[in-house]
PyMOL Python script that loads the backbone (N, CA, C, O; Angstrom):
from pymol import cmd

cmd.read_pdbstr("""\
ATOM      1  N   MET A   1     -91.230  27.630  29.010  1.00  0.00           N
ATOM      2  CA  MET A   1     -91.894  27.370  27.748  1.00  0.00           C
ATOM      3  C   MET A   1     -92.953  26.302  27.962  1.00  0.00           C
ATOM      4  O   MET A   1     -92.648  25.188  28.386  1.00  0.00           O
ATOM      5  N   ALA A   2     -94.183  26.646  27.670  1.00  0.00           N
ATOM      6  CA  ALA A   2     -95.299  25.722  27.849  1.00  0.00           C
ATOM      7  C   ALA A   2     -95.846  25.332  26.483  1.00  0.00           C
ATOM      8  O   ALA A   2     -95.846  26.125  25.542  1.00  0.00           O
ATOM      9  N   THR A   3     -96.303  24.112  26.402  1.00  0.00           N
ATOM     10  CA  THR A   3     -96.881  23.605  25.166  1.00  0.00           C
ATOM     11  C   THR A   3     -98.383  23.499  25.336  1.00  0.00           C
ATOM     12  O   THR A   3     -98.865  22.949  26.326  1.00  0.00           O
ATOM     13  N   ASP A   4     -99.121  24.025  24.372  1.00  0.00           N
ATOM     14  CA  ASP A   4    -100.573  23.904  24.395  1.00  0.00           C
ATOM     15  C   ASP A   4    -100.934  22.501  23.906  1.00  0.00           C
ATOM     16  O   ASP A   4    -100.803  22.195  22.721  1.00  0.00           O
ATOM     17  N   LYS A   5    -101.382  21.666  24.820  1.00  0.00           N
ATOM     18  CA  LYS A   5    -101.606  20.249  24.503  1.00  0.00           C
ATOM     19  C   LYS A   5    -102.791  20.041  23.551  1.00  0.00           C
ATOM     20  O   LYS A   5    -102.797  19.087  22.772  1.00  0.00           O
ATOM     21  N   ASN A   6    -103.789  20.924  23.609  1.00  0.00           N
ATOM     22  CA  ASN A   6    -104.940  20.772  22.700  1.00  0.00           C
ATOM     23  C   ASN A   6    -104.531  21.033  21.253  1.00  0.00           C
ATOM     24  O   ASN A   6    -104.927  20.302  20.344  1.00  0.00           O
ATOM     25  N   ILE A   7    -103.740  22.076  21.050  1.00  0.00           N
ATOM     26  CA  ILE A   7    -103.285  22.378  19.692  1.00  0.00           C
ATOM     27  C   ILE A   7    -102.302  21.307  19.218  1.00  0.00           C
ATOM     28  O   ILE A   7    -102.292  20.951  18.040  1.00  0.00           O
ATOM     29  N   LEU A   8    -101.483  20.798  20.125  1.00  0.00           N
ATOM     30  CA  LEU A   8    -100.547  19.721  19.783  1.00  0.00           C
ATOM     31  C   LEU A   8    -101.303  18.477  19.328  1.00  0.00           C
ATOM     32  O   LEU A   8    -100.922  17.843  18.344  1.00  0.00           O
ATOM     33  N   ALA A   9    -102.367  18.127  20.036  1.00  0.00           N
ATOM     34  CA  ALA A   9    -103.174  16.959  19.663  1.00  0.00           C
ATOM     35  C   ALA A   9    -103.835  17.162  18.300  1.00  0.00           C
ATOM     36  O   ALA A   9    -103.954  16.220  17.516  1.00  0.00           O
ATOM     37  N   LYS A  10    -104.262  18.390  18.024  1.00  0.00           N
ATOM     38  CA  LYS A  10    -104.867  18.687  16.727  1.00  0.00           C
ATOM     39  C   LYS A  10    -103.856  18.496  15.600  1.00  0.00           C
ATOM     40  O   LYS A  10    -104.195  17.958  14.545  1.00  0.00           O
ATOM     41  N   GLY A  11    -102.602  18.938  15.820  1.00  0.00           N
ATOM     42  CA  GLY A  11    -101.553  18.756  14.817  1.00  0.00           C
ATOM     43  C   GLY A  11    -101.234  17.297  14.578  1.00  0.00           C
ATOM     44  O   GLY A  11    -101.001  16.887  13.441  1.00  0.00           O
ATOM     45  N   VAL A  12    -101.220  16.512  15.640  1.00  0.00           N
ATOM     46  CA  VAL A  12    -100.961  15.077  15.497  1.00  0.00           C
ATOM     47  C   VAL A  12    -102.103  14.403  14.736  1.00  0.00           C
ATOM     48  O   VAL A  12    -101.872  13.466  13.971  1.00  0.00           O
ATOM     49  N   LYS A  13    -103.330  14.878  14.943  1.00  0.00           N
ATOM     50  CA  LYS A  13    -104.470  14.319  14.200  1.00  0.00           C
ATOM     51  C   LYS A  13    -104.357  14.620  12.708  1.00  0.00           C
ATOM     52  O   LYS A  13    -104.673  13.771  11.873  1.00  0.00           O
ATOM     53  N   TYR A  14    -103.904  15.835  12.373  1.00  0.00           N
ATOM     54  CA  TYR A  14    -103.692  16.159  10.958  1.00  0.00           C
ATOM     55  C   TYR A  14    -102.651  15.211  10.346  1.00  0.00           C
ATOM     56  O   TYR A  14    -102.846  14.690   9.248  1.00  0.00           O
ATOM     57  N   LEU A  15    -101.560  14.999  11.058  1.00  0.00           N
ATOM     58  CA  LEU A  15    -100.505  14.124  10.534  1.00  0.00           C
ATOM     59  C   LEU A  15    -100.977  12.673  10.448  1.00  0.00           C
ATOM     60  O   LEU A  15    -100.618  11.954   9.515  1.00  0.00           O
ATOM     61  N   ALA A  16    -101.782  12.247  11.420  1.00  0.00           N
ATOM     62  CA  ALA A  16    -102.321  10.880  11.375  1.00  0.00           C
ATOM     63  C   ALA A  16    -103.296  10.711  10.213  1.00  0.00           C
ATOM     64  O   ALA A  16    -103.378   9.633   9.624  1.00  0.00           O
ATOM     65  N   GLY A  17    -104.026  11.760   9.882  1.00  0.00           N
ATOM     66  CA  GLY A  17    -104.933  11.694   8.734  1.00  0.00           C
ATOM     67  C   GLY A  17    -104.190  11.667   7.414  1.00  0.00           C
ATOM     68  O   GLY A  17    -104.671  11.102   6.432  1.00  0.00           O
ATOM     69  N   ALA A  18    -103.010  12.283   7.391  1.00  0.00           N
ATOM     70  CA  ALA A  18    -102.223  12.320   6.156  1.00  0.00           C
ATOM     71  C   ALA A  18    -101.520  10.990   5.891  1.00  0.00           C
ATOM     72  O   ALA A  18    -101.208  10.672   4.743  1.00  0.00           O
ATOM     73  N   LEU A  19    -101.275  10.226   6.925  1.00  0.00           N
ATOM     74  CA  LEU A  19    -100.511   8.987   6.764  1.00  0.00           C
ATOM     75  C   LEU A  19    -101.135   7.999   5.775  1.00  0.00           C
ATOM     76  O   LEU A  19    -100.425   7.525   4.889  1.00  0.00           O
ATOM     77  N   PRO A  20    -102.419   7.665   5.879  1.00  0.00           N
ATOM     78  CA  PRO A  20    -102.963   6.735   4.872  1.00  0.00           C
ATOM     79  C   PRO A  20    -102.993   7.333   3.464  1.00  0.00           C
ATOM     80  O   PRO A  20    -102.842   6.617   2.474  1.00  0.00           O
ATOM     81  N   LEU A  21    -103.189   8.654   3.385  1.00  0.00           N
ATOM     82  CA  LEU A  21    -103.223   9.288   2.073  1.00  0.00           C
ATOM     83  C   LEU A  21    -101.849   9.261   1.405  1.00  0.00           C
ATOM     84  O   LEU A  21    -101.751   9.233   0.178  1.00  0.00           O
ATOM     85  N   LEU A  22    -100.790   9.270   2.216  1.00  0.00           N
ATOM     86  CA  LEU A  22     -99.441   9.199   1.661  1.00  0.00           C
ATOM     87  C   LEU A  22     -99.195   7.897   0.911  1.00  0.00           C
ATOM     88  O   LEU A  22     -98.426   7.868  -0.050  1.00  0.00           O
ATOM     89  N   PHE A  23     -99.836   6.836   1.340  1.00  0.00           N
ATOM     90  CA  PHE A  23     -99.685   5.549   0.669  1.00  0.00           C
ATOM     91  C   PHE A  23    -100.728   5.364  -0.432  1.00  0.00           C
ATOM     92  O   PHE A  23    -100.439   4.789  -1.482  1.00  0.00           O
ATOM     93  N   LEU A  24    -101.928   5.850  -0.187  1.00  0.00           N
ATOM     94  CA  LEU A  24    -103.028   5.627  -1.123  1.00  0.00           C
ATOM     95  C   LEU A  24    -102.856   6.406  -2.423  1.00  0.00           C
ATOM     96  O   LEU A  24    -103.132   5.875  -3.499  1.00  0.00           O
ATOM     97  N   GLY A  25    -102.404   7.657  -2.340  1.00  0.00           N
ATOM     98  CA  GLY A  25    -102.250   8.486  -3.532  1.00  0.00           C
ATOM     99  C   GLY A  25    -101.305   7.890  -4.569  1.00  0.00           C
ATOM    100  O   GLY A  25    -101.707   7.723  -5.720  1.00  0.00           O
ATOM    101  N   PRO A  26    -100.062   7.563  -4.207  1.00  0.00           N
ATOM    102  CA  PRO A  26     -99.150   6.979  -5.192  1.00  0.00           C
ATOM    103  C   PRO A  26     -99.614   5.620  -5.728  1.00  0.00           C
ATOM    104  O   PRO A  26     -99.357   5.291  -6.886  1.00  0.00           O
ATOM    105  N   VAL A  27    -100.292   4.837  -4.897  1.00  0.00           N
ATOM    106  CA  VAL A  27    -100.794   3.543  -5.375  1.00  0.00           C
ATOM    107  C   VAL A  27    -101.849   3.751  -6.458  1.00  0.00           C
ATOM    108  O   VAL A  27    -101.847   3.050  -7.470  1.00  0.00           O
ATOM    109  N   ILE A  28    -102.745   4.705  -6.252  1.00  0.00           N
ATOM    110  CA  ILE A  28    -103.784   4.979  -7.250  1.00  0.00           C
ATOM    111  C   ILE A  28    -103.175   5.564  -8.523  1.00  0.00           C
ATOM    112  O   ILE A  28    -103.585   5.206  -9.626  1.00  0.00           O
ATOM    113  N   ILE A  29    -102.195   6.464  -8.375  1.00  0.00           N
ATOM    114  CA  ILE A  29    -101.533   7.040  -9.550  1.00  0.00           C
ATOM    115  C   ILE A  29    -100.809   5.948 -10.342  1.00  0.00           C
ATOM    116  O   ILE A  29    -100.877   5.922 -11.571  1.00  0.00           O
ATOM    117  N   ASN A  30    -100.123   5.055  -9.646  1.00  0.00           N
ATOM    118  CA  ASN A  30     -99.423   3.954 -10.312  1.00  0.00           C
ATOM    119  C   ASN A  30    -100.414   3.030 -11.017  1.00  0.00           C
ATOM    120  O   ASN A  30    -100.155   2.580 -12.133  1.00  0.00           O
ATOM    121  N   SER A  31    -101.518   2.753 -10.389  1.00  0.00           N
ATOM    122  CA  SER A  31    -102.544   1.909 -10.998  1.00  0.00           C
ATOM    123  C   SER A  31    -103.117   2.561 -12.252  1.00  0.00           C
ATOM    124  O   SER A  31    -103.405   1.882 -13.238  1.00  0.00           O
ATOM    125  N   ALA A  32    -103.280   3.878 -12.208  1.00  0.00           N
ATOM    126  CA  ALA A  32    -103.801   4.583 -13.383  1.00  0.00           C
ATOM    127  C   ALA A  32    -102.813   4.509 -14.535  1.00  0.00           C
ATOM    128  O   ALA A  32    -103.216   4.303 -15.679  1.00  0.00           O
ATOM    129  N   PHE A  33    -101.530   4.674 -14.253  1.00  0.00           N
ATOM    130  CA  PHE A  33    -100.538   4.621 -15.333  1.00  0.00           C
ATOM    131  C   PHE A  33    -100.366   3.219 -15.912  1.00  0.00           C
ATOM    132  O   PHE A  33     -99.916   3.070 -17.048  1.00  0.00           O
ATOM    133  N   LYS A  34    -100.719   2.198 -15.146  1.00  0.00           N
ATOM    134  CA  LYS A  34    -100.657   0.832 -15.681  1.00  0.00           C
ATOM    135  C   LYS A  34    -101.825   0.543 -16.620  1.00  0.00           C
ATOM    136  O   LYS A  34    -101.746  -0.377 -17.435  1.00  0.00           O
ATOM    137  N   ASN A  35    -102.909   1.317 -16.519  1.00  0.00           N
ATOM    138  CA  ASN A  35    -104.113   1.088 -17.327  1.00  0.00           C
ATOM    139  C   ASN A  35    -104.425   2.313 -18.174  1.00  0.00           C
ATOM    140  O   ASN A  35    -105.521   2.866 -18.092  1.00  0.00           O
ATOM    141  N   VAL A  36    -103.466   2.736 -18.986  1.00  0.00           N
ATOM    142  CA  VAL A  36    -103.628   3.966 -19.763  1.00  0.00           C
ATOM    143  C   VAL A  36    -104.746   3.836 -20.787  1.00  0.00           C
ATOM    144  O   VAL A  36    -105.421   4.822 -21.082  1.00  0.00           O
ATOM    145  N   LYS A  37    -104.955   2.661 -21.327  1.00  0.00           N
ATOM    146  CA  LYS A  37    -105.957   2.486 -22.375  1.00  0.00           C
ATOM    147  C   LYS A  37    -107.388   2.336 -21.833  1.00  0.00           C
ATOM    148  O   LYS A  37    -108.343   2.282 -22.608  1.00  0.00           O
ATOM    149  N   HIS A  38    -107.529   2.269 -20.535  1.00  0.00           N
ATOM    150  CA  HIS A  38    -108.860   2.130 -19.937  1.00  0.00           C
ATOM    151  C   HIS A  38    -109.616   3.451 -20.068  1.00  0.00           C
ATOM    152  O   HIS A  38    -109.009   4.517 -19.960  1.00  0.00           O
ATOM    153  N   PRO A  39    -110.927   3.402 -20.298  1.00  0.00           N
ATOM    154  CA  PRO A  39    -111.675   4.659 -20.488  1.00  0.00           C
ATOM    155  C   PRO A  39    -111.748   5.540 -19.226  1.00  0.00           C
ATOM    156  O   PRO A  39    -111.968   6.746 -19.334  1.00  0.00           O
ATOM    157  N   LEU A  40    -111.571   4.965 -18.066  1.00  0.00           N
ATOM    158  CA  LEU A  40    -111.621   5.752 -16.836  1.00  0.00           C
ATOM    159  C   LEU A  40    -110.245   6.254 -16.401  1.00  0.00           C
ATOM    160  O   LEU A  40    -110.095   6.769 -15.293  1.00  0.00           O
ATOM    161  N   TYR A  41    -109.247   6.109 -17.264  1.00  0.00           N
ATOM    162  CA  TYR A  41    -107.869   6.503 -16.925  1.00  0.00           C
ATOM    163  C   TYR A  41    -107.749   7.938 -16.408  1.00  0.00           C
ATOM    164  O   TYR A  41    -107.145   8.143 -15.355  1.00  0.00           O
ATOM    165  N   PRO A  42    -108.304   8.951 -17.110  1.00  0.00           N
ATOM    166  CA  PRO A  42    -108.094  10.324 -16.611  1.00  0.00           C
ATOM    167  C   PRO A  42    -108.758  10.578 -15.259  1.00  0.00           C
ATOM    168  O   PRO A  42    -108.251  11.364 -14.459  1.00  0.00           O
ATOM    169  N   TYR A  43    -109.882   9.921 -15.002  1.00  0.00           N
ATOM    170  CA  TYR A  43    -110.578  10.134 -13.730  1.00  0.00           C
ATOM    171  C   TYR A  43    -109.815   9.493 -12.568  1.00  0.00           C
ATOM    172  O   TYR A  43    -109.703  10.081 -11.492  1.00  0.00           O
ATOM    173  N   ILE A  44    -109.299   8.303 -12.790  1.00  0.00           N
ATOM    174  CA  ILE A  44    -108.525   7.623 -11.742  1.00  0.00           C
ATOM    175  C   ILE A  44    -107.220   8.386 -11.484  1.00  0.00           C
ATOM    176  O   ILE A  44    -106.809   8.548 -10.335  1.00  0.00           O
ATOM    177  N   LEU A  45    -106.577   8.848 -12.548  1.00  0.00           N
ATOM    178  CA  LEU A  45    -105.361   9.639 -12.375  1.00  0.00           C
ATOM    179  C   LEU A  45    -105.657  10.937 -11.620  1.00  0.00           C
ATOM    180  O   LEU A  45    -104.896  11.329 -10.736  1.00  0.00           O
ATOM    181  N   GLY A  46    -106.748  11.593 -11.966  1.00  0.00           N
ATOM    182  CA  GLY A  46    -107.143  12.810 -11.259  1.00  0.00           C
ATOM    183  C   GLY A  46    -107.432  12.554  -9.790  1.00  0.00           C
ATOM    184  O   GLY A  46    -107.063  13.354  -8.931  1.00  0.00           O
ATOM    185  N   LEU A  47    -108.094  11.433  -9.501  1.00  0.00           N
ATOM    186  CA  LEU A  47    -108.365  11.064  -8.114  1.00  0.00           C
ATOM    187  C   LEU A  47    -107.069  10.847  -7.343  1.00  0.00           C
ATOM    188  O   LEU A  47    -106.934  11.304  -6.208  1.00  0.00           O
ATOM    189  N   GLY A  48    -106.118  10.151  -7.956  1.00  0.00           N
ATOM    190  CA  GLY A  48    -104.830   9.911  -7.303  1.00  0.00           C
ATOM    191  C   GLY A  48    -104.073  11.202  -7.046  1.00  0.00           C
ATOM    192  O   GLY A  48    -103.452  11.363  -5.996  1.00  0.00           O
ATOM    193  N   ILE A  49    -104.123  12.116  -7.992  1.00  0.00           N
ATOM    194  CA  ILE A  49    -103.428  13.402  -7.819  1.00  0.00           C
ATOM    195  C   ILE A  49    -104.097  14.215  -6.720  1.00  0.00           C
ATOM    196  O   ILE A  49    -103.409  14.847  -5.918  1.00  0.00           O
ATOM    197  N   ILE A  50    -105.416  14.209  -6.667  1.00  0.00           N
ATOM    198  CA  ILE A  50    -106.131  14.937  -5.618  1.00  0.00           C
ATOM    199  C   ILE A  50    -105.804  14.366  -4.239  1.00  0.00           C
ATOM    200  O   ILE A  50    -105.613  15.118  -3.284  1.00  0.00           O
ATOM    201  N   ILE A  51    -105.738  13.041  -4.137  1.00  0.00           N
ATOM    202  CA  ILE A  51    -105.407  12.406  -2.861  1.00  0.00           C
ATOM    203  C   ILE A  51    -103.975  12.748  -2.451  1.00  0.00           C
ATOM    204  O   ILE A  51    -103.711  13.008  -1.277  1.00  0.00           O
ATOM    205  N   ALA A  52    -103.053  12.748  -3.412  1.00  0.00           N
ATOM    206  CA  ALA A  52    -101.664  13.094  -3.099  1.00  0.00           C
ATOM    207  C   ALA A  52    -101.555  14.555  -2.659  1.00  0.00           C
ATOM    208  O   ALA A  52    -100.812  14.863  -1.727  1.00  0.00           O
ATOM    209  N   LEU A  53    -102.279  15.448  -3.314  1.00  0.00           N
ATOM    210  CA  LEU A  53    -102.270  16.858  -2.914  1.00  0.00           C
ATOM    211  C   LEU A  53    -102.906  17.051  -1.538  1.00  0.00           C
ATOM    212  O   LEU A  53    -102.455  17.889  -0.758  1.00  0.00           O
ATOM    213  N   ALA A  54    -103.944  16.284  -1.240  1.00  0.00           N
ATOM    214  CA  ALA A  54    -104.573  16.362   0.077  1.00  0.00           C
ATOM    215  C   ALA A  54    -103.603  15.896   1.162  1.00  0.00           C
ATOM    216  O   ALA A  54    -103.569  16.464   2.254  1.00  0.00           O
ATOM    217  N   ALA A  55    -102.818  14.866   0.862  1.00  0.00           N
ATOM    218  CA  ALA A  55    -101.814  14.401   1.828  1.00  0.00           C
ATOM    219  C   ALA A  55    -100.773  15.477   2.080  1.00  0.00           C
ATOM    220  O   ALA A  55    -100.383  15.701   3.226  1.00  0.00           O
ATOM    221  N   MET A  56    -100.317  16.150   1.027  1.00  0.00           N
ATOM    222  CA  MET A  56     -99.333  17.222   1.206  1.00  0.00           C
ATOM    223  C   MET A  56     -99.912  18.377   2.010  1.00  0.00           C
ATOM    224  O   MET A  56     -99.228  18.957   2.853  1.00  0.00           O
ATOM    225  N   PHE A  57    -101.181  18.714   1.749  1.00  0.00           N
ATOM    226  CA  PHE A  57    -101.814  19.790   2.497  1.00  0.00           C
ATOM    227  C   PHE A  57    -101.949  19.433   3.972  1.00  0.00           C
ATOM    228  O   PHE A  57    -101.682  20.267   4.837  1.00  0.00           O
ATOM    229  N   LEU A  58    -102.361  18.200   4.269  1.00  0.00           N
ATOM    230  CA  LEU A  58    -102.513  17.791   5.663  1.00  0.00           C
ATOM    231  C   LEU A  58    -101.174  17.747   6.388  1.00  0.00           C
ATOM    232  O   LEU A  58    -101.105  18.070   7.574  1.00  0.00           O
ATOM    233  N   ILE A  59    -100.118  17.355   5.699  1.00  0.00           N
ATOM    234  CA  ILE A  59     -98.797  17.369   6.319  1.00  0.00           C
ATOM    235  C   ILE A  59     -98.384  18.803   6.633  1.00  0.00           C
ATOM    236  O   ILE A  59     -97.891  19.082   7.726  1.00  0.00           O
ATOM    237  N   PHE A  60     -98.582  19.710   5.683  1.00  0.00           N
ATOM    238  CA  PHE A  60     -98.251  21.119   5.911  1.00  0.00           C
ATOM    239  C   PHE A  60     -99.045  21.678   7.085  1.00  0.00           C
ATOM    240  O   PHE A  60     -98.488  22.321   7.975  1.00  0.00           O
ATOM    241  N   LYS A  61    -100.353  21.426   7.079  1.00  0.00           N
ATOM    242  CA  LYS A  61    -101.218  21.933   8.144  1.00  0.00           C
ATOM    243  C   LYS A  61    -100.836  21.320   9.493  1.00  0.00           C
ATOM    244  O   LYS A  61    -100.845  22.017  10.508  1.00  0.00           O
ATOM    245  N   GLY A  62    -100.504  20.042   9.518  1.00  0.00           N
ATOM    246  CA  GLY A  62    -100.114  19.382  10.759  1.00  0.00           C
ATOM    247  C   GLY A  62     -98.812  19.918  11.313  1.00  0.00           C
ATOM    248  O   GLY A  62     -98.702  20.155  12.516  1.00  0.00           O
ATOM    249  N   ILE A  63     -97.826  20.111  10.460  1.00  0.00           N
ATOM    250  CA  ILE A  63     -96.533  20.635  10.928  1.00  0.00           C
ATOM    251  C   ILE A  63     -96.690  22.073  11.407  1.00  0.00           C
ATOM    252  O   ILE A  63     -96.113  22.451  12.426  1.00  0.00           O
ATOM    253  N   MET A  64     -97.460  22.875  10.686  1.00  0.00           N
ATOM    254  CA  MET A  64     -97.670  24.256  11.117  1.00  0.00           C
ATOM    255  C   MET A  64     -98.406  24.302  12.464  1.00  0.00           C
ATOM    256  O   MET A  64     -98.114  25.159  13.299  1.00  0.00           O
ATOM    257  N   THR A  65     -99.341  23.400  12.673  1.00  0.00           N
ATOM    258  CA  THR A  65    -100.064  23.346  13.944  1.00  0.00           C
ATOM    259  C   THR A  65     -99.149  22.901  15.069  1.00  0.00           C
ATOM    260  O   THR A  65     -99.227  23.431  16.177  1.00  0.00           O
ATOM    261  N   LEU A  66     -98.273  21.925  14.797  1.00  0.00           N
ATOM    262  CA  LEU A  66     -97.315  21.496  15.816  1.00  0.00           C
ATOM    263  C   LEU A  66     -96.372  22.628  16.202  1.00  0.00           C
ATOM    264  O   LEU A  66     -96.100  22.838  17.384  1.00  0.00           O
ATOM    265  N   VAL A  67     -95.882  23.343  15.222  1.00  0.00           N
ATOM    266  CA  VAL A  67     -94.978  24.461  15.503  1.00  0.00           C
ATOM    267  C   VAL A  67     -95.712  25.547  16.286  1.00  0.00           C
ATOM    268  O   VAL A  67     -95.153  26.151  17.202  1.00  0.00           O
ATOM    269  N   LYS A  68     -96.966  25.786  15.917  1.00  0.00           N
ATOM    270  CA  LYS A  68     -97.762  26.777  16.638  1.00  0.00           C
ATOM    271  C   LYS A  68     -97.949  26.367  18.096  1.00  0.00           C
ATOM    272  O   LYS A  68     -97.869  27.208  18.991  1.00  0.00           O
ATOM    273  N   SER A  69     -98.193  25.100  18.334  1.00  0.00           N
ATOM    274  CA  SER A  69     -98.403  24.649  19.713  1.00  0.00           C
ATOM    275  C   SER A  69     -97.121  24.720  20.530  1.00  0.00           C
ATOM    276  O   SER A  69     -97.160  24.968  21.735  1.00  0.00           O
ATOM    277  N   LEU A  70     -95.997  24.505  19.882  1.00  0.00           N
ATOM    278  CA  LEU A  70     -94.729  24.524  20.619  1.00  0.00           C
ATOM    279  C   LEU A  70     -94.243  25.936  20.919  1.00  0.00           C
ATOM    280  O   LEU A  70     -93.710  26.188  22.000  1.00  0.00           O
ATOM    281  N   PHE A  71     -94.421  26.857  19.978  1.00  0.00           N
ATOM    282  CA  PHE A  71     -93.833  28.180  20.151  1.00  0.00           C
ATOM    283  C   PHE A  71     -94.826  29.257  20.559  1.00  0.00           C
ATOM    284  O   PHE A  71     -94.424  30.259  21.151  1.00  0.00           O
ATOM    285  N   ASP A  72     -96.124  29.081  20.258  1.00  0.00           N
ATOM    286  CA  ASP A  72     -97.108  30.076  20.650  1.00  0.00           C
ATOM    287  C   ASP A  72     -97.873  29.661  21.895  1.00  0.00           C
ATOM    288  O   ASP A  72     -98.762  30.386  22.340  1.00  0.00           O
ATOM    289  N   GLY A  73     -97.547  28.520  22.460  1.00  0.00           N
ATOM    290  CA  GLY A  73     -98.274  28.028  23.630  1.00  0.00           C
ATOM    291  C   GLY A  73     -98.066  28.837  24.880  1.00  0.00           C
ATOM    292  O   GLY A  73     -98.930  28.832  25.757  1.00  0.00           O
ATOM    293  N   ASP A  74     -96.945  29.541  25.003  1.00  0.00           N
ATOM    294  CA  ASP A  74     -96.665  30.284  26.223  1.00  0.00           C
ATOM    295  C   ASP A  74     -97.286  31.671  26.236  1.00  0.00           C
ATOM    296  O   ASP A  74     -97.207  32.357  27.255  1.00  0.00           O
ATOM    297  N   LYS A  75     -97.904  32.113  25.138  1.00  0.00           N
ATOM    298  CA  LYS A  75     -98.524  33.441  25.096  1.00  0.00           C
ATOM    299  C   LYS A  75     -99.766  33.499  25.983  1.00  0.00           C
ATOM    300  O   LYS A  75    -100.086  34.553  26.534  1.00  0.00           O
ATOM    301  N   ASN A  76    -100.453  32.392  26.121  1.00  0.00           N
ATOM    302  CA  ASN A  76    -101.668  32.360  26.946  1.00  0.00           C
ATOM    303  C   ASN A  76    -101.351  32.342  28.432  1.00  0.00           C
ATOM    304  O   ASN A  76    -102.210  32.689  29.243  1.00  0.00           O
ATOM    305  N   ASN A  77    -100.158  31.951  28.806  1.00  0.00           N
ATOM    306  CA  ASN A  77     -99.808  31.801  30.217  1.00  0.00           C
ATOM    307  C   ASN A  77     -99.129  33.032  30.786  1.00  0.00           C
ATOM    308  O   ASN A  77     -98.722  33.000  31.948  1.00  0.00           O
ATOM    309  N   GLN A  78     -98.986  34.098  30.047  1.00  0.00           N
ATOM    310  CA  GLN A  78     -98.304  35.288  30.561  1.00  0.00           C
ATOM    311  C   GLN A  78     -99.249  36.211  31.272  1.00  0.00           C
ATOM    312  O   GLN A  78     -98.834  37.260  31.765  1.00  0.00           O
TER     313      GLN A  78
END
""", "prot")
cmd.dss("prot")
cmd.show_as("cartoon", "prot")
cmd.util.cbc("prot")
cmd.orient("prot")
């Protein structure tokens, strides 16, 4: 069983990109809920939700890429 190191590195990059978004999204959402009466409340809340969804997407994409590198890496070597 061989691992494709280029695809593995790509998956790790996706997960590394998701890491700051995992912290930033909930912080922005929490900040928006603390300032409900502010006129920019819906925009800040929307931004926080978009960032949180982007983090979930990057985690999904990173894990799928890691699995692809681990299990589909030996197809090129046959």
